[in-house]
MARVO-71236 format. One line per 8 residues: number of its first residue (from 1); their letters; for each residue x, y, z of N, C-alpha, C. Coordinates in Angstrom, 1 decimal, padded with zeros to 4 digits, m for minus. Layout:
NUM> A> X Y Z X Y Z X Y Z  ...
This chain:
1> MSDRPIFV> 078.6 103.3 195.1 079.6 102.6 195.8 080.5 101.8 194.9  081.7 101.6 195.3 082.7 100.9 194.4 082.6 099.4 194.6  083.0 098.6 193.5 083.2 097.2 193.7 084.6 096.8 193.3  085.6 097.8 193.3 086.9 097.5 192.8 087.6 096.6 193.9  088.4 095.6 193.4 089.1 094.7 194.3 090.2 095.5 195.1  090.5 095.0 196.3 091.4 095.7 197.3 092.5 094.7 197.6  093.8 095.2 197.5 094.9 094.4 197.8 095.7 095.1 198.9  096.0 094.4 200.0 096.8 094.9 201.1 098.2 094.4 201.0
9> VGCPRSGT> 099.2 095.2 201.0 100.6 094.8 200.8 101.5 095.5 201.8  102.7 095.0 201.9 103.7 095.6 202.8 104.8 094.6 203.1  105.8 095.1 203.8 106.9 094.1 204.2 106.3 093.1 205.2  106.7 091.9 205.2 106.3 091.0 206.2 106.5 091.6 207.6  105.5 091.4 208.5 105.6 091.8 209.9 105.4 093.3 210.0  104.7 093.9 209.0 104.5 095.4 209.0 103.1 095.8 209.4  102.3 094.8 209.8 100.9 095.1 210.2 099.9 094.8 209.1  100.3 094.0 208.1 099.3 093.7 207.0 098.1 092.9 207.5
17> TMLQLMLH> 098.4 092.0 208.4 097.3 091.2 209.0 096.3 092.0 209.8  096.8 092.9 210.6 096.0 093.8 211.4 095.1 094.6 210.4  095.7 095.2 209.4 095.0 096.0 208.4 094.0 095.1 207.6  094.3 093.9 207.3 093.3 093.0 206.7 092.1 092.8 207.6  092.3 092.6 208.9 091.2 092.5 209.8 090.4 093.8 209.9  091.0 094.9 209.9 090.3 096.2 210.0 089.4 096.3 208.7  089.9 095.9 207.6 089.1 096.0 206.4 088.0 095.0 206.4  088.3 093.8 206.9 087.3 092.7 206.9 086.2 093.1 207.8
25> AHPRIALP> 086.4 093.9 208.8 085.4 094.4 209.8 084.4 095.3 209.1  084.7 095.8 208.0 083.8 096.7 207.3 082.6 095.9 206.7  081.4 096.4 206.8 080.2 095.6 206.4 080.1 095.3 204.9  080.9 096.0 204.1 080.9 095.7 202.7 082.1 095.0 202.1  083.1 094.8 203.0 084.4 094.3 202.5 084.8 093.0 203.2  085.3 092.1 202.4 085.9 090.8 202.9 087.3 090.6 202.4  088.2 090.4 203.2 089.6 090.0 202.9 089.9 088.7 203.6  090.3 087.7 202.8 090.5 086.4 203.4 091.9 086.2 204.1
33> PESRFLLP> 092.0 085.1 204.8 093.4 084.8 205.3 094.3 084.7 204.2  095.6 084.8 204.5 096.6 084.9 203.4 096.6 083.6 202.6  096.5 083.7 201.3 096.5 082.6 200.4 097.8 082.4 199.6  097.9 081.3 198.8 099.1 081.0 198.2 098.9 080.6 196.7  097.8 081.0 196.1 097.6 080.5 194.8 097.7 081.6 193.7  097.6 082.8 194.0 097.5 083.9 193.0 098.8 083.9 192.2  100.0 084.2 192.8 101.2 084.3 192.1 101.7 083.0 191.4  101.5 081.8 192.1 101.9 080.6 191.4 101.0 080.4 190.2
41> AYHRRHEF> 099.7 080.7 190.2 098.9 080.5 189.1 099.3 081.4 187.9  099.7 082.6 188.3 100.2 083.6 187.3 101.5 083.1 186.6  102.4 082.6 187.5 103.7 082.2 187.0 103.6 080.9 186.1  102.6 080.1 186.3 102.4 078.9 185.6 101.3 079.0 184.6  100.9 080.3 184.2 099.7 080.5 183.4 099.8 079.9 182.0  101.0 079.8 181.5 101.1 079.2 180.2 100.8 077.7 180.2  101.0 077.0 181.3 100.7 075.6 181.4 099.2 075.4 181.2  098.3 076.4 181.5 096.9 076.2 181.5 096.4 076.5 180.1
49> GDLGDPAR> 097.1 077.3 179.3 096.8 077.6 177.9 095.5 078.4 177.8  094.7 078.1 176.7 093.5 078.9 176.4 092.4 078.6 177.4  092.1 079.5 178.2 091.0 079.3 179.2 089.6 079.4 178.6  089.5 079.7 177.3 088.3 079.5 176.6 087.8 078.1 176.6  088.7 077.2 176.8 088.4 075.7 176.9 088.0 075.4 178.3  086.7 075.0 178.5 086.3 074.6 179.9 087.2 073.6 180.6  087.7 072.7 179.9 088.6 071.7 180.5 089.9 072.3 181.0  090.4 073.4 180.4 091.6 074.1 180.9 091.2 074.9 182.1
57> RRALAEFI> 090.0 075.5 182.1 089.6 076.2 183.3 089.4 075.3 184.5  089.0 074.1 184.2 088.8 073.1 185.3 090.2 072.7 185.8  091.2 072.5 184.9 092.5 072.2 185.4 093.1 073.3 186.2  092.9 074.5 185.8 093.3 075.7 186.6 092.6 075.7 188.0  091.3 075.4 188.0 090.5 075.4 189.2 091.0 074.3 190.2  091.3 073.2 189.6 091.8 072.1 190.5 093.2 072.4 191.0  094.0 073.1 190.3 095.3 073.6 190.8 095.1 074.5 192.0  094.2 075.5 191.8 094.0 076.5 192.9 093.5 075.8 194.1
65> TATSHFED> 092.5 074.9 194.0 091.9 074.3 195.2 092.8 073.3 195.9  093.9 072.9 195.2 094.8 072.0 195.8 096.0 072.7 196.5  096.1 074.0 196.4 097.2 074.7 197.0 097.1 074.7 198.5  098.3 074.9 199.2 098.4 074.6 200.6 097.5 075.3 201.5  097.1 076.5 201.3 096.3 077.3 202.2 094.9 077.5 201.8  094.5 076.8 200.7 093.1 077.0 200.2 092.1 076.7 201.3  092.3 075.7 202.1 091.3 075.3 203.1 091.1 076.4 204.2  092.1 077.3 204.3 091.9 078.4 205.3 090.7 079.3 204.9
73> LGLDPQAT> 090.3 079.3 203.6 089.3 080.1 203.2 087.9 079.6 203.6  087.8 078.4 204.0 086.5 077.8 204.4 085.5 077.6 203.2  086.1 077.4 202.0 085.2 077.2 200.8 085.2 075.8 200.4  084.1 075.3 199.9 084.0 074.0 199.4 084.8 073.8 198.1  085.7 072.9 198.0 086.6 072.9 196.8 085.8 072.6 195.6  084.9 071.6 195.6 084.2 071.3 194.4 083.3 072.4 193.9  082.6 073.1 194.8 081.8 074.2 194.4 082.7 075.4 193.9  083.9 075.5 194.4 084.8 076.5 193.9 085.2 076.2 192.5
81> IEAIVAAP> 085.5 074.9 192.2 085.9 074.5 190.9 084.8 074.8 189.9  083.6 074.4 190.2 082.5 074.7 189.3 082.3 076.1 189.1  082.5 077.0 190.1 082.3 078.4 189.9 083.4 079.0 189.0  084.6 078.5 189.1 085.7 078.9 188.2 085.4 078.5 186.8  084.9 077.3 186.6 084.6 076.8 185.2 083.5 077.7 184.6  082.6 078.1 185.4 081.5 078.9 184.9 081.8 080.4 184.8  083.0 080.8 185.3 083.4 082.2 185.2 083.9 082.6 183.8  084.1 083.9 183.6 084.6 084.3 182.3 086.0 083.7 182.1
89> PTLGSALG> 086.4 083.5 180.8 087.7 082.7 180.6 088.9 083.5 180.6  089.2 084.1 181.8 090.5 084.8 182.0 091.1 084.3 183.3  092.4 084.5 183.4 093.1 084.1 184.7 092.6 085.0 185.8  092.5 086.3 185.6 092.0 087.2 186.6 090.6 086.8 187.1  089.8 086.4 186.2 088.4 086.0 186.6 088.4 084.8 187.4  089.3 083.8 187.1 089.3 082.6 187.9 089.8 082.9 189.3  090.8 083.7 189.4 091.4 084.0 190.7 090.4 084.9 191.5  089.8 085.9 190.8 088.8 086.7 191.5 087.6 086.0 192.0
97> TVFKLYAE> 087.2 084.9 191.2 086.0 084.1 191.6 086.2 083.5 193.0  087.4 083.1 193.3 087.7 082.6 194.7 087.5 083.6 195.7  088.0 084.8 195.5 087.9 085.9 196.5 086.4 086.3 196.6  085.7 086.3 195.5 084.3 086.7 195.5 083.5 085.7 196.3  083.8 084.4 196.1 083.1 083.4 196.9 083.3 083.6 198.4  084.6 083.9 198.7 084.9 084.2 200.1 084.0 085.3 200.7  083.9 086.4 199.9 083.1 087.5 200.3 081.7 087.1 200.5  081.2 086.3 199.6 079.8 085.8 199.7 079.5 085.0 201.0
105> RFGKPRWG> 080.6 084.4 201.5 080.4 083.7 202.8 079.9 084.6 203.9  080.3 085.9 203.8 079.9 086.9 204.8 078.9 087.9 204.3  078.3 087.6 203.2 077.3 088.5 202.6 077.8 089.8 202.3  079.0 089.9 201.7 079.6 091.2 201.4 079.8 091.3 199.9  079.7 092.5 199.3 079.8 092.6 197.9 081.2 092.9 197.4  082.1 093.3 198.3 083.4 093.7 197.9 084.5 092.8 198.4  085.5 092.5 197.6 086.5 091.5 197.9 087.9 092.0 197.6  088.8 091.2 198.0 090.2 091.5 197.8 091.1 090.5 198.4
113> DKRPLYLR> 092.4 090.8 198.6 093.3 089.8 199.1 094.4 090.6 199.9  095.1 089.9 200.7 096.3 090.4 201.5 097.4 089.4 201.4  098.5 089.9 200.9 099.8 089.1 201.0 101.0 090.1 200.9  101.9 090.1 201.9 103.0 091.0 201.8 103.8 090.9 200.5  104.0 089.7 200.0 104.8 089.5 198.8 104.2 090.3 197.5  102.9 090.6 197.5 102.3 091.3 196.4 103.0 092.6 196.2  103.6 093.2 197.3 104.2 094.5 197.1 105.3 094.5 196.1  106.0 093.4 195.9 107.0 093.3 194.9 106.5 092.9 193.5
121> HLPTIRRL> 105.2 092.7 193.4 104.5 092.2 192.2 103.3 093.0 191.8  103.4 094.3 192.1 102.2 095.1 191.8 101.9 095.2 190.3  102.9 095.2 189.4 102.5 095.2 188.0 101.7 093.9 187.6  102.0 092.8 188.3 101.2 091.6 188.0 099.8 091.7 188.5  099.7 092.3 189.8 098.3 092.5 190.3 097.5 093.4 189.4  098.1 094.4 188.9 097.4 095.3 188.0 097.1 094.7 186.6  097.9 093.8 186.2 097.6 093.1 184.9 096.4 092.2 185.1  096.3 091.5 186.3 095.2 090.6 186.5 093.9 091.4 186.9
129> FPDAQIIN> 094.1 092.5 187.6 093.0 093.2 188.1 093.2 094.7 187.8  092.9 095.2 186.6 093.3 096.5 186.2 092.6 097.6 187.0  091.5 097.3 187.7 090.8 098.3 188.5 091.2 098.2 190.0  092.2 097.4 190.3 092.5 097.1 191.7 092.9 098.4 192.4  092.6 098.5 193.7 093.1 099.5 194.6 094.1 098.9 195.6  095.2 099.5 195.8 096.3 098.9 196.6 096.5 099.8 197.8  096.6 099.1 199.0 096.9 099.8 200.2 098.2 099.2 200.8  099.2 100.0 200.9 100.5 099.6 201.4 100.8 100.2 202.8
137> IVRDGRDC> 101.0 099.3 203.7 101.3 099.7 205.1 102.8 099.6 205.3  103.4 100.6 205.8 104.9 100.7 206.0 105.2 100.7 207.5  106.2 100.1 207.9 106.6 100.0 209.3 108.1 100.2 209.4  108.6 100.8 210.5 110.0 101.0 210.8 110.7 099.7 210.5  111.8 099.8 209.6 112.5 098.6 209.2 113.2 097.8 210.4  113.6 098.6 211.4 114.2 097.9 212.5 113.2 097.0 213.3  111.9 097.5 213.4 110.9 096.7 214.0 110.6 095.5 213.2  110.5 095.7 211.9 110.3 094.5 211.0 111.4 093.5 211.1
145> VASLKETP> 112.6 093.9 211.1 113.7 093.0 211.3 113.6 092.2 212.6  113.3 093.0 213.7 113.2 092.4 215.0 112.1 091.4 215.1  111.0 091.7 214.4 109.8 090.8 214.4 110.1 089.6 213.6  110.7 089.8 212.4 111.0 088.6 211.5 112.0 087.6 212.2  112.9 088.2 213.0 113.8 087.3 213.8 113.1 086.3 214.6  111.9 086.6 215.1 111.2 085.8 216.0 110.2 084.8 215.4  110.0 084.9 214.1 109.0 084.1 213.4 109.6 082.7 213.2  108.7 081.6 213.2 109.3 080.3 212.9 109.6 080.0 211.4
153> WGPRDVDE> 109.2 081.0 210.6 109.4 080.8 209.1 110.5 081.7 208.5  110.9 082.7 209.2 111.8 083.7 208.6 113.2 083.2 208.5  114.0 083.8 207.7 115.5 083.5 207.6 116.1 083.8 208.9  117.2 083.1 209.2 117.9 083.2 210.5 119.0 084.3 210.4  119.5 084.6 209.1 120.6 085.5 208.9 120.0 086.9 209.0  120.6 087.8 209.8 120.1 089.1 210.0 120.2 089.9 208.7  121.3 089.7 207.9 121.5 090.4 206.7 120.3 090.1 205.7  119.8 088.8 205.7 118.7 088.5 204.8 117.5 089.2 205.3
161> LIDIWARS> 117.3 089.4 206.6 116.1 090.1 207.1 116.2 091.6 206.7  117.4 092.1 206.8 117.6 093.5 206.4 117.3 093.7 204.9  117.7 092.8 204.1 117.4 092.9 202.7 115.9 092.8 202.4  115.2 092.0 203.2 113.7 091.9 203.0 113.1 093.2 203.1  113.5 093.9 204.2 112.9 095.3 204.4 113.3 096.3 203.4  114.6 096.2 203.0 115.1 097.2 202.0 114.5 097.0 200.7  114.2 095.7 200.3 113.5 095.5 199.0 112.1 096.0 199.1  111.4 095.7 200.2 110.1 096.2 200.4 110.0 097.7 200.4
169> ADSSLRAA> 111.0 098.4 201.0 111.0 099.8 201.0 111.2 100.4 199.6  112.1 099.8 198.9 112.3 100.2 197.5 111.0 100.0 196.6  110.3 098.9 196.8 109.1 098.7 196.1 108.0 099.7 196.5  108.0 100.1 197.8 107.0 101.1 198.2 107.3 102.5 197.5  108.6 102.8 197.5 109.0 104.1 196.9 108.7 104.1 195.4  108.9 103.0 194.7 108.6 102.9 193.3 107.1 103.0 193.1  106.3 102.3 193.9 104.8 102.3 193.8 104.3 103.7 194.0  104.8 104.4 195.0 104.3 105.8 195.3 104.6 106.7 194.1
177> RAYPAGVY> 105.6 106.5 193.3 105.9 107.3 192.1 105.1 106.8 190.9  104.8 105.5 190.9 104.2 105.0 189.7 102.7 105.1 189.6  102.0 105.0 190.7 100.5 104.9 190.7 099.8 106.2 191.2  098.7 106.5 190.6 098.0 107.7 191.0 097.2 107.5 192.3  096.7 108.6 192.8 096.1 108.6 194.1 094.9 107.7 194.2  094.2 107.5 193.2 093.0 106.6 193.2 093.3 105.2 193.2  094.6 104.8 192.9 095.0 103.4 192.8 095.8 103.0 194.0  096.6 103.9 194.5 097.6 103.5 195.6 097.5 104.4 196.8
185> HQLRYEDL> 097.4 103.8 198.0 097.3 104.5 199.2 098.4 103.9 200.2  099.2 104.8 200.8 100.3 104.4 201.7 100.1 105.0 203.1  100.3 104.2 204.1 100.2 104.7 205.5 101.3 104.0 206.3  101.6 104.6 207.5 102.5 104.0 208.4 101.8 103.2 209.5  102.4 102.1 209.8 101.9 101.3 210.9 101.8 102.1 212.2  102.9 102.8 212.5 102.9 103.6 213.8 101.8 104.6 213.9  101.5 105.2 212.8 100.4 106.2 212.8 099.0 105.5 213.0  098.9 104.4 212.3 097.6 103.7 212.4 097.3 103.2 213.8
193> VADPEPHL> 098.3 102.6 214.5 098.0 102.0 215.8 097.9 103.1 216.9  098.5 104.3 216.6 098.5 105.4 217.6 097.1 106.0 217.6  096.4 106.1 216.5 095.1 106.7 216.4 094.4 106.2 215.2  093.8 105.0 215.3 093.2 104.3 214.2 092.2 105.0 213.4  091.2 105.7 214.1 090.1 106.2 213.3 090.4 107.1 212.2  091.2 108.2 212.4 091.4 109.1 211.2 092.1 108.4 210.0  093.0 107.5 210.3 093.7 106.8 209.2 092.7 105.8 208.5  091.8 105.2 209.3 090.9 104.3 208.7 089.8 105.1 207.9
201> RSICDFLG> 089.5 106.3 208.3 088.6 107.1 207.6 089.3 107.5 206.2  090.6 107.8 206.3 091.3 108.1 205.1 091.3 107.0 204.1  091.5 105.7 204.6 091.4 104.6 203.8 090.0 104.4 203.2  089.0 104.6 204.0 087.6 104.5 203.4 087.4 105.6 202.3  087.9 106.8 202.5 087.8 107.8 201.5 088.5 107.3 200.2  089.6 106.8 200.3 090.4 106.2 199.2 089.5 105.2 198.5  088.9 104.3 199.3 088.1 103.2 198.7 086.7 103.6 198.2  086.3 104.8 198.6 085.0 105.2 198.3 083.9 104.6 199.1
209> EEYDPAMA> 084.3 104.3 200.4 083.4 103.6 201.3 083.1 104.5 202.5  082.0 104.3 203.2 081.7 104.9 204.5 082.5 104.3 205.6  083.0 105.1 206.5 083.8 104.5 207.7 082.8 103.8 208.6  083.2 102.7 209.2 082.4 102.0 210.2 083.3 101.8 211.4  082.8 102.1 212.6 083.6 102.1 213.9 084.1 100.7 214.1  083.5 099.6 213.6 084.0 098.2 213.9 085.4 098.1 213.3  085.8 098.9 212.3 087.1 098.7 211.7 088.2 099.0 212.8  087.9 099.7 213.8 089.0 100.0 214.8 089.0 099.0 215.9
217> RPSELAAV> 088.2 097.9 215.7 088.2 096.8 216.7 088.5 095.5 215.9  089.7 095.3 215.3 090.0 094.2 214.5 090.1 092.9 215.2  090.4 092.9 216.5 090.6 091.7 217.3 089.3 090.9 217.4  088.1 091.6 217.2 086.8 090.9 217.3 086.7 089.9 216.1  087.4 090.0 215.1 087.3 089.2 213.9 088.5 088.2 213.8  089.5 088.3 214.6 090.7 087.5 214.5 090.4 086.0 214.5  089.5 085.6 215.3 089.1 084.1 215.3 088.5 083.6 214.0  087.9 084.6 213.3 087.3 084.2 212.0 088.3 084.2 210.8
225> AVPEYKTW> 089.1 085.2 210.8 089.9 085.5 209.6 091.4 085.2 209.8  091.9 084.7 211.0 093.3 084.4 211.2 093.3 083.0 211.7  093.8 082.0 210.9 093.9 080.6 211.4 094.7 080.5 212.7  094.3 079.6 213.6 094.9 079.4 214.9 096.3 079.0 214.8  096.7 078.2 213.7 098.0 077.7 213.7 099.1 078.8 213.4  098.6 080.0 212.9 099.5 081.1 212.7 099.8 081.8 214.0  100.6 081.2 214.9 100.8 081.7 216.2 101.5 083.0 216.2  102.2 083.3 215.1 103.0 084.6 215.0 102.0 085.7 214.8
233> HALTRSEV> 100.7 085.5 214.6 099.7 086.5 214.6 098.9 086.6 215.8  099.4 086.1 216.9 098.7 086.1 218.2 098.2 087.5 218.6  099.0 088.5 218.4 098.6 089.8 218.8 097.4 090.4 218.1  097.0 089.8 217.0 095.8 090.2 216.3 094.5 089.9 217.2  094.7 089.1 218.2 093.5 088.8 219.1 093.5 089.7 220.2  094.3 090.7 220.3 094.3 091.8 221.3 093.9 093.1 220.7  093.6 094.0 221.5 093.2 095.4 221.1 094.4 096.0 220.4  094.1 097.0 219.5 095.1 097.7 218.8 096.0 098.4 219.8
241> TTARVSSW> 097.3 098.3 219.7 098.2 098.9 220.7 099.5 099.4 220.1  100.1 100.3 220.8 101.4 100.9 220.3 102.5 100.2 221.0  102.3 099.1 221.7 103.3 098.4 222.5 104.5 098.0 221.6  104.3 097.7 220.4 105.4 097.2 219.5 106.0 098.3 218.7  105.6 099.5 218.9 106.3 100.6 218.2 107.6 100.8 218.8  108.7 100.9 218.0 110.1 101.1 218.5 110.5 100.0 219.4  109.9 098.8 219.3 110.3 097.7 220.2 111.7 097.1 219.8  112.2 097.6 218.6 113.5 097.1 218.2 114.6 097.5 219.2
249> QRRLTAEE> 114.3 098.6 220.0 115.2 099.1 221.0 115.6 098.0 222.1  114.7 097.1 222.3 114.9 096.0 223.2 115.0 094.6 222.6  114.7 094.6 221.3 114.7 093.3 220.6 115.8 093.1 219.7  116.5 094.1 219.3 117.8 094.0 218.5 119.0 094.3 219.4  120.1 093.7 219.1 121.3 094.0 219.8 121.8 095.3 219.2  122.8 095.9 219.9 123.3 097.2 219.5 124.0 097.0 218.1  124.6 095.9 217.9 125.3 095.6 216.6 124.3 095.4 215.5  123.2 094.7 215.8 122.1 094.6 214.8 121.5 095.9 214.4
257> TARCEAIF> 121.3 096.7 215.4 120.7 098.1 215.1 121.6 098.9 214.3  122.9 098.9 214.6 123.9 099.6 213.9 123.9 099.1 212.4  123.9 097.8 212.2 123.9 097.3 210.9 122.7 097.7 210.1  121.5 097.6 210.7 120.3 098.0 210.0 120.4 099.4 209.5  120.8 100.3 210.4 120.8 101.7 210.1 121.9 102.1 209.1  123.0 101.3 209.2 124.1 101.6 208.3 123.7 101.2 206.8  122.9 100.2 206.7 122.6 099.7 205.4 121.3 100.3 204.8  120.3 100.5 205.7 119.1 101.1 205.1 118.6 102.4 205.8
265> GDRLTRFG> 119.5 103.0 206.6 119.2 104.2 207.3 118.6 105.3 206.4  119.2 105.5 205.2 118.6 106.5 204.3 117.2 106.2 203.9  116.8 105.0 203.8 115.4 104.6 203.6 114.5 104.9 204.8  115.0 104.6 206.0 114.3 105.0 207.2 113.9 106.4 207.2  114.8 107.3 206.9 114.5 108.7 207.0 113.6 109.1 205.9  113.5 108.5 204.7 112.6 108.8 203.7 111.2 108.5 204.1  111.0 107.6 205.0 109.6 107.3 205.5 109.4 108.0 206.8  110.3 108.8 207.3 110.0 109.6 208.5 110.5 109.1 209.8
273> YQVSTARR> 111.4 108.0 209.7 111.9 107.4 210.9 113.3 108.0 211.2  113.6 108.1 212.5 114.9 108.7 212.9 115.9 107.6 213.2  117.1 107.8 212.7 118.2 106.8 213.0 118.8 107.1 214.4  119.3 106.1 215.1 119.8 106.3 216.4 121.3 106.2 216.6  122.0 105.8 215.6 123.4 105.6 215.7 124.2 106.3 214.5  125.4 106.5 214.8 126.3 107.0 213.7 126.5 105.8 212.7  126.3 106.1 211.4 126.3 105.0 210.4 127.8 104.7 210.0  128.3 103.6 210.5 129.7 103.3 210.2 129.8 102.8 208.8
281> RTPEIAAA> 130.9 103.2 208.1 131.1 102.9 206.7 132.2 101.9 206.6  131.9 100.6 207.1 132.9 099.6 206.9 132.9 099.2 205.4  134.0 098.5 205.0 134.0 098.1 203.6 132.8 097.1 203.3  132.5 096.3 204.2 131.4 095.3 204.0 130.1 096.0 203.9  129.8 097.0 204.7 128.6 097.8 204.7 128.5 098.6 203.4  129.7 099.2 203.1 129.7 100.0 201.8 129.4 099.2 200.6  129.9 097.9 200.6 129.5 097.0 199.5 128.1 096.7 199.4  127.5 096.5 200.6 126.0 096.1 200.7 125.2 097.3 200.2
289> RTWLAVRD> 125.6 098.5 200.6 124.8 099.7 200.2 125.0 099.9 198.7  126.2 099.7 198.2 126.4 099.8 196.7 125.6 098.9 196.0  125.5 097.6 196.4 124.6 096.6 195.7 123.2 097.1 195.8  122.7 097.6 196.9 121.3 098.0 197.0 121.1 099.2 196.0  122.0 100.1 195.9 121.9 101.2 195.0 121.8 100.7 193.5  122.7 099.8 193.2 122.7 099.2 191.8 121.4 098.5 191.5  120.9 097.8 192.5 119.7 097.0 192.3 118.5 098.0 192.1  118.5 099.1 192.9 117.5 100.1 192.7 117.4 100.6 191.3
297> RLSPARER> 118.6 100.8 190.7 118.6 101.3 189.3 118.2 100.3 188.3  118.5 099.0 188.6 118.2 097.9 187.7 116.7 097.5 187.7  116.1 097.5 188.9 114.8 096.9 189.1 113.8 097.5 188.2  113.6 098.8 188.0 112.6 099.2 187.1 112.8 098.7 185.6  114.1 098.7 185.2 114.3 098.2 183.9 114.0 096.7 183.8  114.3 095.9 184.8 114.0 094.5 184.8 112.5 094.3 184.8  111.8 095.1 185.5 110.3 095.0 185.6 109.7 095.2 184.2  110.3 096.3 183.5 109.7 096.6 182.2 110.1 095.5 181.2
305> AAAVRGRL> 111.3 094.9 181.3 111.7 093.9 180.4 110.8 092.6 180.6  110.5 092.3 181.9 109.7 091.2 182.2 108.3 091.4 181.7  107.8 092.6 181.8 106.4 092.9 181.3 106.4 092.7 179.8  107.4 093.1 179.1 107.4 093.0 177.6 107.5 091.5 177.3  108.4 090.7 178.0 108.4 089.3 177.7 107.1 088.6 178.0  106.4 089.0 179.1 105.2 088.4 179.4 104.1 088.7 178.3  104.1 089.9 177.8 103.1 090.3 176.7 103.4 089.5 175.5  104.7 089.3 175.1 105.0 088.5 173.9 104.6 087.1 174.1
313> RARRRGPA> 104.9 086.5 175.3 104.5 085.1 175.5 102.9 085.0 175.5  102.3 086.0 176.1 100.8 085.9 176.1 100.2 085.9 174.7  100.8 086.7 173.8 100.3 086.8 172.4 100.5 085.4 171.8  101.6 084.7 172.1 101.8 083.4 171.5 100.9 082.3 172.0  100.8 082.2 173.3 100.1 081.0 173.8 099.5 081.1 175.2  099.6 082.3 175.8 099.2 082.4 177.2 097.7 082.7 177.3  097.1 082.5 178.4 095.7 082.7 178.7 095.4 084.2 178.8  094.2 084.6 178.5 093.8 086.0 178.8 093.9 086.3 180.3
321> LPARL> 094.3 087.5 180.6 094.6 087.8 182.0 093.5 088.6 182.8  093.1 089.8 182.3 092.3 090.7 183.2 091.0 090.0 183.6  090.7 090.3 184.9 089.4 089.8 185.4 088.2 090.5 184.8  087.1 089.8 184.6 085.9 090.3 184.0 084.7 090.1 184.9  085.0 090.1 186.2 083.9 089.9 187.1 083.1 091.2 187.3
């Protein structure tokens, strides 16, 4: 059986929390509520310096346990700090120690994390956890936009919401090209909720695990793994349903639907979704589509340049990265 870490990613409001609960229901796998320390710790890694120094590991541990959502994990901060200090002296090991402790809360050997934003930072995830397995759930962009409109934390401007899904779609397409079958697995939200078992079995095959029927009943674990204050995840406390599939038809205005399809309709079709309107080519929409196309061409080059800069900085003064757990 495998002990590789598991990362669930996707556009916000694409079903990542439901999938997290499905995996958490597995008797060998634990995925915590969404945390906020992994990417900030990575971006500030040079501040912590050489993690071979226990004092620097302690400073990193204190930073992690002070982040805003750490308490959602139900871990003792001081015990976590001591475990990080005792862990191998790499950033990945420090971060992985937290997830490992969370898994130990439930007596499970396998751990991971879920956060939609990781989809845009997969090279970072792979630097920290070279053996990570990534599961990317994709959802109809119009439904994501409609759902994001209703959250208390999302942008209010529809064009910003459209851009969130377009960026996520582009990241998914790049990941599907970049990573081999044993590293990256992609599925659609609509297929998963329509018939959970075969798709969960496919995920288990990817992970090298046996399927467990409890995975198809994620609502039984929502009270444990989804904090009550996250009211936007209220549906996770209900049975898996197709009720929200194509709900954009009643949740978006005709103008919003037309704008979504005009800007990212070509991406919808690449994931197997059908557009409903003729895509008007106004100058404003043409400019938005041109910008997305230019960004698509620039993004891989920017990622490569950032990776090179990161390696150069790491050689000069940054901490060791890969997990050694």
